[in-house]
N, C-alpha and C positions, 0 to 999 in steps of 0.2 A: 308686319309680315310679308305685306308685297316685295320688300327688298329680297327676304330670302326668296320666299316662292322665287322671283325674278332671276337671282343669282343662281339657283338653283337650276332652274331650265336652262340659262346660259351657258353654265356649265355641265349641262350635262349632254350638250352641241361635242358634235366631235371636234376635236384640237381645244376646244378651250377648257379650260379650268376652273378653280377659284378665284385665282388672283385676274385673271383674264376678266373672267363673271364680273368682278368688283372693280376693274376698268371700267365698264364698258355701263353697269351701272352709276360708277359716278359721272357720264359724263349724257347720263338721261337714257341709254339705251337698257331697257329691263326684258324684252321678252325676242323671242326667234324674227316675231313681224318688226318689230324694232329695227334692227338689226339688217333684214332685208330690204324693208324700206330704205335703211340711210347706204347701202352697200357696203362693201369691203374698204373702198377707200377713203371714205368721208366717214366710217366710226374711225377709223386708223388715226386718220387727220383728229376726232373729235379727243381720242384715249392723247395722241401727243400734245396736245391745245391744253387737255387738261393738265398735265405740269408729270404725266405717267411720262416713265421711257421705255419707249416696247422698241423690241426690235424689229427687223422687217420681217420676218415668223411669227408677229400676230400680223400683217398684214394679210398673209398668205392662210395662215390659218381660220382668219376670219370667210375669205373666199371658201375656204376646204367647208366652212362651218355651212354656209348658208347651201353651199352644192351638197355636202353629204360624203364631202372624200377628204381624204388622209392631205393634210397640205403637202405632203412629201410628192404626192402623186398630182396634186397639180401640173396639168404641160409647160413645158418651156416658154410658148408662145402667150398662157395664160399668166402665168409670172412677171414677164417684160410690160406686155399691157398695162398688169397692179402696176407696175414701178413706173411707168412712164406716167397711167393716170395721177397716181401721188404726185408724182413731181409737179406735174402742169397746176396740180389740185393747189400746191405749196406757193408756187410761181406767181399764182392768179392770187391769191388771198395776201402773197406779200406785195404786188403790183398796186392790189386797191388798196392797203394802207399807207402806199408810198402817194398816193394820191392827195 
């Protein structure tokens, strides 16, 4: 029953629905607290690494969910920061794998 409750909790957050909640649950993010702890960039990256094909809208939705703000209302500089951070994380992981 925990999975259903966790999925409902995440799906009840602004910008998130059943599909994104299921993706997050599949990669070990079950609650709002888990999402805040991971942060939007790491949560997005975990979803991508989990074999799902999220668009950048998920990255913005996760940030908006944490801030209780519609993803379309995220300031342009915040969107840019998220993209830069997501790219840096992917490059760091790629560099570690090449070692």
